[in-house]
N, CA, C and O atoms as CSV, one atom per row, in Angstrom:
chain,resi,resn,atom,element,x,y,z
A,1,MET,N,N,0.847,-1.180,0.000
A,1,MET,CA,C,0.000,0.000,0.000
A,1,MET,C,C,0.887,1.236,0.000
A,1,MET,O,O,1.922,1.263,0.666
A,2,ASN,N,N,0.493,2.232,-0.728
A,2,ASN,CA,C,1.249,3.470,-0.855
A,2,ASN,C,C,1.216,4.255,0.455
A,2,ASN,O,O,0.155,4.413,1.058
A,3,ILE,N,N,2.376,4.748,0.897
A,3,ILE,CA,C,2.468,5.478,2.169
A,3,ILE,C,C,1.713,6.808,2.109
A,3,ILE,O,O,1.171,7.261,3.118
A,4,GLU,N,N,1.679,7.428,0.940
A,4,GLU,CA,C,0.935,8.686,0.787
A,4,GLU,C,C,-0.564,8.455,0.951
A,4,GLU,O,O,-1.270,9.293,1.513
A,5,LEU,N,N,-1.038,7.335,0.466
A,5,LEU,CA,C,-2.451,6.986,0.630
A,5,LEU,C,C,-2.783,6.789,2.100
A,5,LEU,O,O,-3.826,7.243,2.570
A,6,ILE,N,N,-1.906,6.120,2.819
A,6,ILE,CA,C,-2.111,5.920,4.258
A,6,ILE,C,C,-2.142,7.269,4.978
A,6,ILE,O,O,-2.968,7.477,5.867
A,7,LYS,N,N,-1.255,8.176,4.602
A,7,LYS,CA,C,-1.243,9.515,5.212
A,7,LYS,C,C,-2.568,10.231,4.986
A,7,LYS,O,O,-3.108,10.857,5.898
A,8,GLU,N,N,-3.087,10.136,3.764
A,8,GLU,CA,C,-4.359,10.803,3.464
A,8,GLU,C,C,-5.515,10.162,4.216
A,8,GLU,O,O,-6.414,10.859,4.687
A,9,ILE,N,N,-5.496,8.848,4.330
A,9,ILE,CA,C,-6.555,8.161,5.078
A,9,ILE,C,C,-6.531,8.601,6.543
A,9,ILE,O,O,-7.575,8.876,7.135
A,10,VAL,N,N,-5.333,8.664,7.118
A,10,VAL,CA,C,-5.213,9.102,8.508
A,10,VAL,C,C,-5.662,10.553,8.637
A,10,VAL,O,O,-6.435,10.902,9.530
A,11,ASP,N,N,-5.164,11.390,7.730
A,11,ASP,CA,C,-5.485,12.815,7.805
A,11,ASP,C,C,-6.987,13.041,7.678
A,11,ASP,O,O,-7.598,13.651,8.555
A,12,TYR,N,N,-7.580,12.560,6.606
A,12,TYR,CA,C,-9.004,12.799,6.383
A,12,TYR,C,C,-9.882,11.965,7.313
A,12,TYR,O,O,-10.956,12.411,7.714
A,13,GLY,N,N,-9.437,10.769,7.654
A,13,GLY,CA,C,-10.225,9.919,8.542
A,13,GLY,C,C,-10.316,10.484,9.946
A,13,GLY,O,O,-11.412,10.675,10.472
A,14,ILE,N,N,-9.168,10.754,10.557
A,14,ILE,CA,C,-9.151,11.268,11.933
A,14,ILE,C,C,-9.758,12.664,11.997
A,14,ILE,O,O,-10.609,12.940,12.842
A,15,ILE,N,N,-9.317,13.543,11.100
A,15,ILE,CA,C,-9.850,14.910,11.093
A,15,ILE,C,C,-11.344,14.887,10.770
A,15,ILE,O,O,-12.109,15.680,11.319
A,16,GLY,N,N,-11.760,13.988,9.885
A,16,GLY,CA,C,-13.183,13.874,9.554
A,16,GLY,C,C,-14.021,13.434,10.744
A,16,GLY,O,O,-15.089,13.988,11.003
A,17,ILE,N,N,-13.530,12.435,11.462
A,17,ILE,CA,C,-14.249,11.965,12.654
A,17,ILE,C,C,-14.339,13.088,13.687
A,17,ILE,O,O,-15.398,13.313,14.275
A,18,LEU,N,N,-13.239,13.783,13.904
A,18,LEU,CA,C,-13.246,14.876,14.879
A,18,LEU,C,C,-14.141,16.024,14.420
A,18,LEU,O,O,-14.807,16.658,15.238
A,19,GLY,N,N,-14.158,16.290,13.131
A,19,GLY,CA,C,-15.054,17.330,12.608
A,19,GLY,C,C,-16.514,16.967,12.821
A,19,GLY,O,O,-17.326,17.813,13.195
A,20,LEU,N,N,-16.841,15.711,12.581
A,20,LEU,CA,C,-18.209,15.236,12.815
A,20,LEU,C,C,-18.575,15.343,14.294
A,20,LEU,O,O,-19.679,15.764,14.638
A,21,MET,N,N,-17.647,14.962,15.158
A,21,MET,CA,C,-17.896,15.062,16.598
A,21,MET,C,C,-18.129,16.515,17.009
A,21,MET,O,O,-18.998,16.803,17.833
A,22,SER,N,N,-17.357,17.415,16.436
A,22,SER,CA,C,-17.507,18.831,16.744
A,22,SER,C,C,-18.875,19.341,16.303
A,22,SER,O,O,-19.561,20.032,17.058
A,23,PHE,N,N,-19.266,18.999,15.085
A,23,PHE,CA,C,-20.567,19.410,14.562
A,23,PHE,C,C,-21.704,18.885,15.439
A,23,PHE,O,O,-22.623,19.627,15.787
A,24,LEU,N,N,-21.634,17.609,15.789
A,24,LEU,CA,C,-22.694,17.018,16.603
A,24,LEU,C,C,-22.731,17.610,18.008
A,24,LEU,O,O,-23.806,17.788,18.581
A,25,SER,N,N,-21.573,17.911,18.558
A,25,SER,CA,C,-21.525,18.525,19.881
A,25,SER,C,C,-22.217,19.884,19.867
A,25,SER,O,O,-23.004,20.195,20.761
A,26,ILE,N,N,-21.926,20.682,18.862
A,26,ILE,CA,C,-22.577,21.995,18.727
A,26,ILE,C,C,-24.068,21.817,18.486
A,26,ILE,O,O,-24.884,22.537,19.060
A,27,TRP,N,N,-24.423,20.862,17.640
A,27,TRP,CA,C,-25.827,20.608,17.325
A,27,TRP,C,C,-26.623,20.257,18.587
A,27,TRP,O,O,-27.672,20.848,18.847
A,28,PHE,N,N,-26.122,19.295,19.368
A,28,PHE,CA,C,-26.837,18.890,20.577
A,28,PHE,C,C,-26.862,20.001,21.622
A,28,PHE,O,O,-27.840,20.130,22.360
A,29,TYR,N,N,-25.804,20.803,21.695
A,29,TYR,CA,C,-25.778,21.933,22.628
A,29,TYR,C,C,-26.881,22.929,22.280
A,29,TYR,O,O,-27.637,23.354,23.153
A,30,ILE,N,N,-26.969,23.297,21.013
A,30,ILE,CA,C,-28.002,24.248,20.586
A,30,ILE,C,C,-29.398,23.655,20.785
A,30,ILE,O,O,-30.322,24.347,21.214
A,31,GLU,N,N,-29.539,22.370,20.470
A,31,GLU,CA,C,-30.835,21.705,20.662
A,31,GLU,C,C,-31.270,21.759,22.121
A,31,GLU,O,O,-32.438,22.015,22.413
A,32,ARG,N,N,-30.334,21.518,23.039
A,32,ARG,CA,C,-30.659,21.563,24.465
A,32,ARG,C,C,-31.007,22.984,24.906
A,32,ARG,O,O,-31.935,23.175,25.692
A,33,LEU,N,N,-30.271,23.983,24.409
A,33,LEU,CA,C,-30.571,25.367,24.775
A,33,LEU,C,C,-31.980,25.760,24.321
A,33,LEU,O,O,-32.713,26.419,25.058
A,34,ILE,N,N,-32.350,25.358,23.121
A,34,ILE,CA,C,-33.705,25.639,22.628
A,34,ILE,C,C,-34.735,24.898,23.474
A,34,ILE,O,O,-35.768,25.464,23.832
A,35,PHE,N,N,-34.459,23.638,23.795
A,35,PHE,CA,C,-35.374,22.859,24.632
A,35,PHE,C,C,-35.561,23.523,25.995
A,35,PHE,O,O,-36.688,23.647,26.476
A,36,PHE,N,N,-34.459,23.949,26.621
A,36,PHE,CA,C,-34.540,24.578,27.940
A,36,PHE,C,C,-35.299,25.895,27.885
A,36,PHE,O,O,-36.026,26.230,28.819
A,37,ALA,N,N,-35.139,26.640,26.804
A,37,ALA,CA,C,-35.840,27.912,26.673
A,37,ALA,C,C,-37.352,27.716,26.596
A,37,ALA,O,O,-38.113,28.574,27.044
A,38,ARG,N,N,-37.783,26.612,26.041
A,38,ARG,CA,C,-39.213,26.319,25.877
A,38,ARG,C,C,-39.793,25.477,27.014
A,38,ARG,O,O,-41.002,25.252,27.060
A,39,LEU,N,N,-38.966,25.026,27.902
A,39,LEU,CA,C,-39.385,24.093,28.950
A,39,LEU,C,C,-40.197,24.799,30.027
A,39,LEU,O,O,-39.810,25.857,30.521
A,40,ASP,N,N,-41.316,24.203,30.378
A,40,ASP,CA,C,-42.156,24.680,31.472
A,40,ASP,C,C,-42.111,23.623,32.576
A,40,ASP,O,O,-42.730,22.565,32.461
A,41,VAL,N,N,-41.370,23.924,33.649
A,41,VAL,CA,C,-41.184,22.927,34.709
A,41,VAL,C,C,-42.469,22.622,35.457
A,41,VAL,O,O,-42.589,21.559,36.065
A,42,SER,N,N,-43.431,23.535,35.425
A,42,SER,CA,C,-44.683,23.307,36.154
A,42,SER,C,C,-45.523,22.189,35.535
A,42,SER,O,O,-46.451,21.695,36.176
A,43,LYS,N,N,-45.222,21.788,34.319
A,43,LYS,CA,C,-45.980,20.719,33.663
A,43,LYS,C,C,-45.530,19.325,34.096
A,43,LYS,O,O,-46.139,18.328,33.710
A,44,TYR,N,N,-44.471,19.256,34.893
A,44,TYR,CA,C,-43.952,17.962,35.332
A,44,TYR,C,C,-44.485,17.634,36.716
A,44,TYR,O,O,-44.401,18.444,37.639
A,45,LYS,N,N,-45.031,16.440,36.843
A,45,LYS,CA,C,-45.562,16.001,38.124
A,45,LYS,C,C,-44.461,15.400,38.993
A,45,LYS,O,O,-44.454,15.574,40.212
A,46,TYR,N,N,-43.525,14.686,38.350
A,46,TYR,CA,C,-42.457,14.003,39.074
A,46,TYR,C,C,-41.092,14.550,38.654
A,46,TYR,O,O,-40.853,14.871,37.490
A,47,ARG,N,N,-40.226,14.641,39.630
A,47,ARG,CA,C,-38.861,15.131,39.390
A,47,ARG,C,C,-38.127,14.251,38.375
A,47,ARG,O,O,-37.392,14.761,37.530
A,48,GLU,N,N,-38.320,12.954,38.454
A,48,GLU,CA,C,-37.626,12.023,37.571
A,48,GLU,C,C,-37.970,12.265,36.111
A,48,GLU,O,O,-37.109,12.156,35.238
A,49,GLU,N,N,-39.246,12.599,35.844
A,49,GLU,CA,C,-39.652,12.913,34.468
A,49,GLU,C,C,-38.894,14.126,33.948
A,49,GLU,O,O,-38.417,14.132,32.813
A,50,LEU,N,N,-38.788,15.145,34.780
A,50,LEU,CA,C,-38.045,16.346,34.409
A,50,LEU,C,C,-36.579,16.029,34.162
A,50,LEU,O,O,-35.999,16.497,33.183
A,51,GLU,N,N,-35.982,15.246,35.036
A,51,GLU,CA,C,-34.569,14.890,34.873
A,51,GLU,C,C,-34.328,14.105,33.589
A,51,GLU,O,O,-33.334,14.331,32.900
A,52,ILE,N,N,-35.225,13.191,33.268
A,52,ILE,CA,C,-35.076,12.401,32.048
A,52,ILE,C,C,-35.116,13.310,30.822
A,52,ILE,O,O,-34.269,13.200,29.936
A,53,ASP,N,N,-36.090,14.196,30.775
A,53,ASP,CA,C,-36.201,15.099,29.623
A,53,ASP,C,C,-35.040,16.098,29.566
A,53,ASP,O,O,-34.510,16.378,28.491
A,54,ALA,N,N,-34.656,16.625,30.712
A,54,ALA,CA,C,-33.617,17.659,30.730
A,54,ALA,C,C,-32.238,17.100,30.391
A,54,ALA,O,O,-31.426,17.794,29.780
A,55,THR,N,N,-31.966,15.873,30.775
A,55,THR,CA,C,-30.625,15.315,30.563
A,55,THR,C,C,-30.482,14.566,29.239
A,55,THR,O,O,-29.427,13.995,28.966
A,56,ASN,N,N,-31.517,14.560,28.428
A,56,ASN,CA,C,-31.452,13.898,27.129
A,56,ASN,C,C,-30.338,14.522,26.274
A,56,ASN,O,O,-30.256,15.746,26.176
A,57,HIS,N,N,-29.504,13.717,25.671
A,57,HIS,CA,C,-28.380,14.108,24.792
A,57,HIS,C,C,-27.180,14.700,25.528
A,57,HIS,O,O,-26.187,15.037,24.884
A,58,ILE,N,N,-27.234,14.836,26.832
A,58,ILE,CA,C,-26.120,15.436,27.578
A,58,ILE,C,C,-24.914,14.500,27.589
A,58,ILE,O,O,-23.778,14.956,27.463
A,59,SER,N,N,-25.146,13.212,27.738
A,59,SER,CA,C,-24.021,12.274,27.797
A,59,SER,C,C,-23.278,12.187,26.471
A,59,SER,O,O,-22.088,11.873,26.453
A,60,ILE,N,N,-23.953,12.459,25.369
A,60,ILE,CA,C,-23.288,12.451,24.063
A,60,ILE,C,C,-22.249,13.566,24.011
A,60,ILE,O,O,-21.129,13.355,23.547
A,61,ILE,N,N,-22.616,14.734,24.479
A,61,ILE,CA,C,-21.683,15.871,24.487
A,61,ILE,C,C,-20.489,15.549,25.380
A,61,ILE,O,O,-19.348,15.833,25.016
A,62,SER,N,N,-20.741,14.966,26.530
A,62,SER,CA,C,-19.662,14.576,27.433
A,62,SER,C,C,-18.752,13.526,26.800
A,62,SER,O,O,-17.529,13.596,26.928
A,63,SER,N,N,-19.349,12.563,26.123
A,63,SER,CA,C,-18.548,11.527,25.458
A,63,SER,C,C,-17.649,12.113,24.380
A,63,SER,O,O,-16.491,11.716,24.251
A,64,PHE,N,N,-18.171,13.044,23.612
A,64,PHE,CA,C,-17.345,13.704,22.597
A,64,PHE,C,C,-16.199,14.463,23.252
A,64,PHE,O,O,-15.059,14.401,22.792
A,65,GLY,N,N,-16.505,15.169,24.316
A,65,GLY,CA,C,-15.473,15.951,24.999
A,65,GLY,C,C,-14.393,15.100,25.624
A,65,GLY,O,O,-13.220,15.476,25.619
A,66,SER,N,N,-14.774,13.966,26.159
A,66,SER,CA,C,-13.775,13.130,26.824
A,66,SER,C,C,-13.012,12.229,25.864
A,66,SER,O,O,-11.891,11.824,26.173
A,67,ASN,N,N,-13.584,11.903,24.712
A,67,ASN,CA,C,-12.925,10.985,23.788
A,67,ASN,C,C,-12.194,11.670,22.635
A,67,ASN,O,O,-11.334,11.051,22.009
A,68,ALA,N,N,-12.506,12.909,22.344
A,68,ALA,CA,C,-11.844,13.610,21.235
A,68,ALA,C,C,-10.320,13.666,21.394
A,68,ALA,O,O,-9.614,13.455,20.408
A,69,PRO,N,N,-9.784,13.939,22.583
A,69,PRO,CA,C,-8.316,13.936,22.702
A,69,PRO,C,C,-7.690,12.577,22.386
A,69,PRO,O,O,-6.586,12.512,21.847
A,70,TYR,N,N,-8.388,11.502,22.719
A,70,TYR,CA,C,-7.855,10.169,22.431
A,70,TYR,C,C,-7.849,9.892,20.927
A,70,TYR,O,O,-6.914,9.283,20.407
A,71,ILE,N,N,-8.878,10.333,20.245
A,71,ILE,CA,C,-8.909,10.160,18.789
A,71,ILE,C,C,-7.804,10.996,18.151
A,71,ILE,O,O,-7.125,10.539,17.232
A,72,GLY,N,N,-7.626,12.228,18.644
A,72,GLY,CA,C,-6.517,13.050,18.156
A,72,GLY,C,C,-5.170,12.412,18.441
A,72,GLY,O,O,-4.272,12.445,17.600
A,73,LEU,N,N,-5.028,11.836,19.617
A,73,LEU,CA,C,-3.780,11.154,19.975
A,73,LEU,C,C,-3.548,9.935,19.075
A,73,LEU,O,O,-2.414,9.658,18.686
A,74,LEU,N,N,-4.601,9.223,18.751
A,74,LEU,CA,C,-4.479,8.097,17.836
A,74,LEU,C,C,-3.942,8.573,16.486
A,74,LEU,O,O,-3.061,7.937,15.908
A,75,GLY,N,N,-4.469,9.684,15.987
A,75,GLY,CA,C,-3.968,10.249,14.737
A,75,GLY,C,C,-2.503,10.644,14.841
A,75,GLY,O,O,-1.732,10.460,13.899
A,76,THR,N,N,-2.127,11.184,15.987
A,76,THR,CA,C,-0.732,11.563,16.206
A,76,THR,C,C,0.180,10.348,16.201
A,76,THR,O,O,1.224,10.355,15.549
A,77,VAL,N,N,-0.206,9.318,16.916
A,77,VAL,CA,C,0.606,8.108,16.980
A,77,VAL,C,C,0.752,7.479,15.595
A,77,VAL,O,O,1.851,7.090,15.199
A,78,ILE,N,N,-0.343,7.382,14.869
A,78,ILE,CA,C,-0.278,6.807,13.521
A,78,ILE,C,C,0.596,7.677,12.620
A,78,ILE,O,O,1.378,7.161,11.822
A,79,GLY,N,N,0.461,9.004,12.748
A,79,GLY,CA,C,1.297,9.904,11.958
A,79,GLY,C,C,2.778,9.747,12.261
A,79,GLY,O,O,3.605,9.791,11.350
A,80,ILE,N,N,3.118,9.565,13.513
A,80,ILE,CA,C,4.526,9.367,13.895
A,80,ILE,C,C,5.023,8.003,13.418
A,80,ILE,O,O,6.168,7.877,12.985
A,81,ILE,N,N,4.181,6.999,13.494
A,81,ILE,CA,C,4.558,5.674,12.971
A,81,ILE,C,C,4.851,5.775,11.474
A,81,ILE,O,O,5.838,5.221,10.990
A,82,ILE,N,N,3.998,6.478,10.753
A,82,ILE,CA,C,4.212,6.656,9.315
A,82,ILE,C,C,5.524,7.398,9.057
A,82,ILE,O,O,6.261,7.062,8.130
A,83,THR,N,N,5.809,8.401,9.874
A,83,THR,CA,C,7.056,9.155,9.722
A,83,THR,C,C,8.262,8.251,9.931
A,83,THR,O,O,9.192,8.269,9.125
A,84,PHE,N,N,8.260,7.466,10.993
A,84,PHE,CA,C,9.376,6.559,11.248
A,84,PHE,C,C,9.499,5.492,10.159
A,84,PHE,O,O,10.602,5.122,9.756
A,85,TYR,N,N,8.355,5.010,9.695
A,85,TYR,CA,C,8.378,4.022,8.622
A,85,TYR,C,C,9.005,4.613,7.363
A,85,TYR,O,O,9.837,3.977,6.716
A,86,THR,N,N,8.602,5.822,7.026
A,86,THR,CA,C,9.156,6.501,5.850
A,86,THR,C,C,10.659,6.717,6.006
A,86,THR,O,O,11.425,6.520,5.062
A,87,MET,N,N,11.067,7.117,7.189
A,87,MET,CA,C,12.494,7.325,7.446
A,87,MET,C,C,13.256,6.004,7.343
A,87,MET,O,O,14.358,5.966,6.796
A,88,GLY,N,N,12.684,4.941,7.857
A,88,GLY,CA,C,13.347,3.643,7.848
A,88,GLY,C,C,13.435,3.022,6.468
A,88,GLY,O,O,14.407,2.329,6.164
A,89,MET,N,N,12.441,3.257,5.628
A,89,MET,CA,C,12.417,2.655,4.299
A,89,MET,C,C,13.298,3.403,3.309
A,89,MET,O,O,13.817,2.809,2.364
A,90,GLY,N,N,13.470,4.710,3.524
A,90,GLY,CA,C,14.275,5.492,2.589
A,90,GLY,C,C,15.735,5.482,3.009
A,90,GLY,O,O,16.057,5.445,4.196
A,91,GLY,N,N,16.598,5.516,2.030
A,91,GLY,CA,C,18.026,5.557,2.344
A,91,GLY,C,C,18.440,6.926,2.846
A,91,GLY,O,O,19.294,7.044,3.724
A,92,GLU,N,N,17.835,7.954,2.286
A,92,GLU,CA,C,18.167,9.317,2.687
A,92,GLU,C,C,17.009,9.891,3.503
A,92,GLU,O,O,15.844,9.581,3.256
A,93,ILE,N,N,17.346,10.720,4.462
A,93,ILE,CA,C,16.332,11.336,5.305
A,93,ILE,C,C,16.072,12.747,4.780
A,93,ILE,O,O,16.943,13.616,4.820
A,94,ASP,N,N,14.856,12.950,4.289
A,94,ASP,CA,C,14.462,14.250,3.758
A,94,ASP,C,C,13.763,15.025,4.877
A,94,ASP,O,O,12.709,14.613,5.362
A,95,VAL,N,N,14.351,16.132,5.276
A,95,VAL,CA,C,13.810,16.933,6.380
A,95,VAL,C,C,12.410,17.432,6.049
A,95,VAL,O,O,11.550,17.482,6.929
A,96,LYS,N,N,12.174,17.794,4.823
A,96,LYS,CA,C,10.872,18.304,4.401
A,96,LYS,C,C,9.780,17.244,4.605
A,96,LYS,O,O,8.691,17.557,5.086
A,97,THR,N,N,10.070,16.013,4.243
A,97,THR,CA,C,9.107,14.924,4.417
A,97,THR,C,C,8.850,14.639,5.887
A,97,THR,O,O,7.708,14.424,6.294
A,98,ILE,N,N,9.899,14.636,6.672
A,98,ILE,CA,C,9.761,14.360,8.103
A,98,ILE,C,C,8.924,15.449,8.777
A,98,ILE,O,O,8.020,15.152,9.557
A,99,MET,N,N,9.230,16.700,8.471
A,99,MET,CA,C,8.508,17.800,9.114
A,99,MET,C,C,7.041,17.838,8.702
A,99,MET,O,O,6.170,18.119,9.525
A,100,SER,N,N,6.766,17.556,7.432
A,100,SER,CA,C,5.361,17.557,7.002
A,100,SER,C,C,4.588,16.401,7.637
A,100,SER,O,O,3.410,16.548,7.961
A,101,SER,N,N,5.237,15.264,7.815
A,101,SER,CA,C,4.577,14.124,8.473
A,101,SER,C,C,4.316,14.405,9.947
A,101,SER,O,O,3.252,14.071,10.468
A,102,LEU,N,N,5.281,15.016,10.614
A,102,LEU,CA,C,5.082,15.365,12.027
A,102,LEU,C,C,4.026,16.454,12.189
A,102,LEU,O,O,3.268,16.446,13.159
A,103,ALA,N,N,3.978,17.387,11.244
A,103,ALA,CA,C,2.933,18.420,11.298
A,103,ALA,C,C,1.555,17.792,11.149
A,103,ALA,O,O,0.609,18.192,11.829
A,104,LEU,N,N,1.440,16.816,10.267
A,104,LEU,CA,C,0.184,16.087,10.100
A,104,LEU,C,C,-0.207,15.406,11.406
A,104,LEU,O,O,-1.370,15.433,11.810
A,105,ALA,N,N,0.772,14.801,12.056
A,105,ALA,CA,C,0.501,14.105,13.312
A,105,ALA,C,C,0.036,15.090,14.387
A,105,ALA,O,O,-0.920,14.809,15.109
A,106,LEU,N,N,0.691,16.216,14.495
A,106,LEU,CA,C,0.324,17.195,15.521
A,106,LEU,C,C,-1.008,17.882,15.214
A,106,LEU,O,O,-1.702,18.332,16.125
A,107,LYS,N,N,-1.357,17.960,13.946
A,107,LYS,CA,C,-2.649,18.535,13.571
A,107,LYS,C,C,-3.785,17.703,14.167
A,107,LYS,O,O,-4.802,18.253,14.588
A,108,ALA,N,N,-3.616,16.404,14.202
A,108,ALA,CA,C,-4.650,15.527,14.771
A,108,ALA,C,C,-4.819,15.790,16.264
A,108,ALA,O,O,-5.945,15.832,16.760
A,109,THR,N,N,-3.718,15.966,16.980
A,109,THR,CA,C,-3.799,16.264,18.412
A,109,THR,C,C,-4.498,17.595,18.643
A,109,THR,O,O,-5.375,17.711,19.498
A,110,ALA,N,N,-4.099,18.591,17.873
A,110,ALA,CA,C,-4.705,19.920,18.022
A,110,ALA,C,C,-6.208,19.865,17.753
A,110,ALA,O,O,-6.992,20.466,18.488
A,111,MET,N,N,-6.606,19.158,16.721
A,111,MET,CA,C,-8.026,19.059,16.393
A,111,MET,C,C,-8.787,18.338,17.499
A,111,MET,O,O,-9.922,18.702,17.810
A,112,GLY,N,N,-8.178,17.327,18.091
A,112,GLY,CA,C,-8.818,16.636,19.211
A,112,GLY,C,C,-9.090,17.576,20.369
A,112,GLY,O,O,-10.147,17.511,20.997
A,113,LEU,N,N,-8.134,18.451,20.650
A,113,LEU,CA,C,-8.325,19.433,21.726
A,113,LEU,C,C,-9.342,20.497,21.346
A,113,LEU,O,O,-10.101,20.965,22.195
A,114,VAL,N,N,-9.360,20.880,20.082
A,114,VAL,CA,C,-10.331,21.873,19.612
A,114,VAL,C,C,-11.757,21.347,19.760
A,114,VAL,O,O,-12.682,22.123,19.996
A,115,VAL,N,N,-11.934,20.061,19.626
A,115,VAL,CA,C,-13.257,19.459,19.817
A,115,VAL,C,C,-13.553,19.278,21.307
A,115,VAL,O,O,-14.665,19.554,21.755
A,116,ALA,N,N,-12.571,18.820,22.068
A,116,ALA,CA,C,-12.797,18.457,23.468
A,116,ALA,C,C,-13.093,19.657,24.360
A,116,ALA,O,O,-14.010,19.608,25.180
A,117,ILE,N,N,-12.338,20.716,24.209
A,117,ILE,CA,C,-12.480,21.853,25.130
A,117,ILE,C,C,-13.873,22.484,25.052
A,117,ILE,O,O,-14.519,22.632,26.089
A,118,PRO,N,N,-14.362,22.861,23.861
A,118,PRO,CA,C,-15.727,23.415,23.831
A,118,PRO,C,C,-16.792,22.407,24.246
A,118,PRO,O,O,-17.774,22.774,24.890
A,119,SER,N,N,-16.605,21.136,23.882
A,119,SER,CA,C,-17.607,20.129,24.252
A,119,SER,C,C,-17.755,20.030,25.764
A,119,SER,O,O,-18.872,19.938,26.274
A,120,MET,N,N,-16.649,20.049,26.475
A,120,MET,CA,C,-16.728,19.986,27.938
A,120,MET,C,C,-17.305,21.273,28.523
A,120,MET,O,O,-17.992,21.238,29.544
A,121,MET,N,N,-17.029,22.406,27.882
A,121,MET,CA,C,-17.645,23.663,28.328
A,121,MET,C,C,-19.160,23.607,28.113
A,121,MET,O,O,-19.926,24.030,28.979
A,122,PHE,N,N,-19.588,23.088,26.963
A,122,PHE,CA,C,-21.027,22.926,26.690
A,122,PHE,C,C,-21.665,22.021,27.739
A,122,PHE,O,O,-22.722,22.336,28.286
A,123,TYR,N,N,-21.013,20.896,28.013
A,123,TYR,CA,C,-21.538,19.929,28.971
A,123,TYR,C,C,-21.689,20.558,30.362
A,123,TYR,O,O,-22.721,20.389,31.012
A,124,ASN,N,N,-20.676,21.272,30.808
A,124,ASN,CA,C,-20.736,21.903,32.131
A,124,ASN,C,C,-21.810,22.984,32.179
A,124,ASN,O,O,-22.514,23.113,33.181
A,125,HIS,N,N,-21.939,23.751,31.123
A,125,HIS,CA,C,-22.965,24.796,31.074
A,125,HIS,C,C,-24.362,24.179,31.141
A,125,HIS,O,O,-25.226,24.649,31.882
A,126,LEU,N,N,-24.569,23.131,30.363
A,126,LEU,CA,C,-25.877,22.481,30.381
A,126,LEU,C,C,-26.154,21.794,31.715
A,126,LEU,O,O,-27.293,21.768,32.181
A,127,GLY,N,N,-25.117,21.242,32.322
A,127,GLY,CA,C,-25.285,20.625,33.640
A,127,GLY,C,C,-25.778,21.622,34.668
A,127,GLY,O,O,-26.639,21.307,35.489
A,128,ARG,N,N,-25.225,22.832,34.621
A,128,ARG,CA,C,-25.679,23.881,35.544
A,128,ARG,C,C,-27.114,24.289,35.237
A,128,ARG,O,O,-27.897,24.508,36.161
A,129,LYS,N,N,-27.473,24.396,33.979
A,129,LYS,CA,C,-28.845,24.745,33.613
A,129,LYS,C,C,-29.832,23.688,34.123
A,129,LYS,O,O,-30.936,24.014,34.557
A,130,ILE,N,N,-29.416,22.419,34.063
A,130,ILE,CA,C,-30.277,21.340,34.558
A,130,ILE,C,C,-30.467,21.468,36.066
A,130,ILE,O,O,-31.577,21.287,36.567
A,131,GLU,N,N,-29.402,21.775,36.790
A,131,GLU,CA,C,-29.513,21.973,38.237
A,131,GLU,C,C,-30.496,23.103,38.560
A,131,GLU,O,O,-31.299,22.985,39.485
A,132,VAL,N,N,-30.430,24.182,37.805
A,132,VAL,CA,C,-31.330,25.319,38.027
A,132,VAL,C,C,-32.769,24.921,37.716
A,132,VAL,O,O,-33.680,25.272,38.466
A,133,LEU,N,N,-32.986,24.197,36.626
A,133,LEU,CA,C,-34.345,23.764,36.274
A,133,LEU,C,C,-34.938,22.870,37.355
A,133,LEU,O,O,-36.110,23.012,37.703
A,134,ILE,N,N,-34.154,21.970,37.877
A,134,ILE,CA,C,-34.645,21.081,38.941
A,134,ILE,C,C,-34.941,21.885,40.206
A,134,ILE,O,O,-35.928,21.618,40.891
A,135,ALA,N,N,-34.100,22.860,40.517
A,135,ALA,CA,C,-34.353,23.716,41.681
A,135,ALA,C,C,-35.644,24.516,41.492
A,135,ALA,O,O,-36.425,24.665,42.432
A,136,LEU,N,N,-35.868,25.025,40.293
A,136,LEU,CA,C,-37.114,25.751,40.018
A,136,LEU,C,C,-38.327,24.834,40.149
A,136,LEU,O,O,-39.374,25.247,40.650
A,137,TRP,N,N,-38.181,23.587,39.697
A,137,TRP,CA,C,-39.275,22.627,39.833
A,137,TRP,C,C,-39.578,22.370,41.306
A,137,TRP,O,O,-40.742,22.317,41.703
A,138,GLU,N,N,-38.522,22.208,42.122
A,138,GLU,CA,C,-38.715,21.956,43.551
A,138,GLU,C,C,-39.373,23.155,44.233
A,138,GLU,O,O,-40.224,22.975,45.103
A,139,ILE,N,N,-38.999,24.356,43.857
A,139,ILE,CA,C,-39.640,25.561,44.406
A,139,ILE,C,C,-41.118,25.571,44.038
A,139,ILE,O,O,-41.969,25.871,44.875
A,140,GLU,N,N,-41.420,25.241,42.783
A,140,GLU,CA,C,-42.811,25.187,42.311
A,140,GLU,C,C,-43.615,24.163,43.114
A,140,GLU,O,O,-44.766,24.414,43.471
A,141,GLN,N,N,-43.006,23.014,43.394
A,141,GLN,CA,C,-43.689,21.979,44.161
A,141,GLN,C,C,-43.958,22.430,45.592
A,141,GLN,O,O,-45.019,22.144,46.145
A,142,LYS,N,N,-43.006,23.129,46.189
A,142,LYS,CA,C,-43.191,23.628,47.564
A,142,LYS,C,C,-44.288,24.681,47.610
A,142,LYS,O,O,-45.072,24.723,48.559
A,143,LYS,N,N,-44.348,25.524,46.600
A,143,LYS,CA,C,-45.415,26.547,46.541
A,143,LYS,C,C,-46.772,25.873,46.434
A,143,LYS,O,O,-47.725,26.273,47.103
A,144,ASN,N,N,-46.860,24.858,45.600
A,144,ASN,CA,C,-48.127,24.124,45.446
A,144,ASN,C,C,-48.517,23.404,46.725
A,144,ASN,O,O,-49.695,23.356,47.078
A,145,PHE,N,N,-47.527,22.841,47.430
A,145,PHE,CA,C,-47.785,22.162,48.692
A,145,PHE,C,C,-48.243,23.147,49.759
A,145,PHE,O,O,-49.182,22.868,50.505
A,146,ASP,N,N,-47.585,24.293,49.833
A,146,ASP,CA,C,-47.948,25.308,50.828
A,146,ASP,C,C,-49.310,25.912,50.541
A,146,ASP,O,O,-50.017,26.307,51.468
A,147,ALA,N,N,-49.694,25.992,49.262
A,147,ALA,CA,C,-50.997,26.556,48.903
A,147,ALA,C,C,-52.127,25.628,49.309
A,147,ALA,O,O,-53.246,26.081,49.548
A,148,ASN,N,N,-51.851,24.355,49.387
A,148,ASN,CA,C,-52.907,23.384,49.754
A,148,ASN,C,C,-52.950,23.275,51.214
A,148,ASN,O,O,-53.758,22.519,51.753
């Protein structure tokens, strides 16, 4: 198999997966923000029902945030393996080839962090919003109890 083809597969494969994860993380974050804006906690009879609805899709964002660095690291490791393989197979060491291969490897790590950091910020922000919604529901329940 051609080494250049392997480089392109790693580059587009890893970066593509991370790009998809980034898109989905943003998508679910916006979806949750819209859901929370329209949510009426007084319509829930049980706290568990509210928690189920409020926490929907939250674990996906967390999974993207926690796994993106590992996918980026996988791209880095594969990129470095390709670099060493290229160096070992060639009689002469071309600095330009080595540097471009290492840059490709580091690009995967950087992209993993670019996906992970905002995803974890989204997750933490939504987690706090869920805590506030549950607190508002509990206040509503106490008001209803005191009124009776």
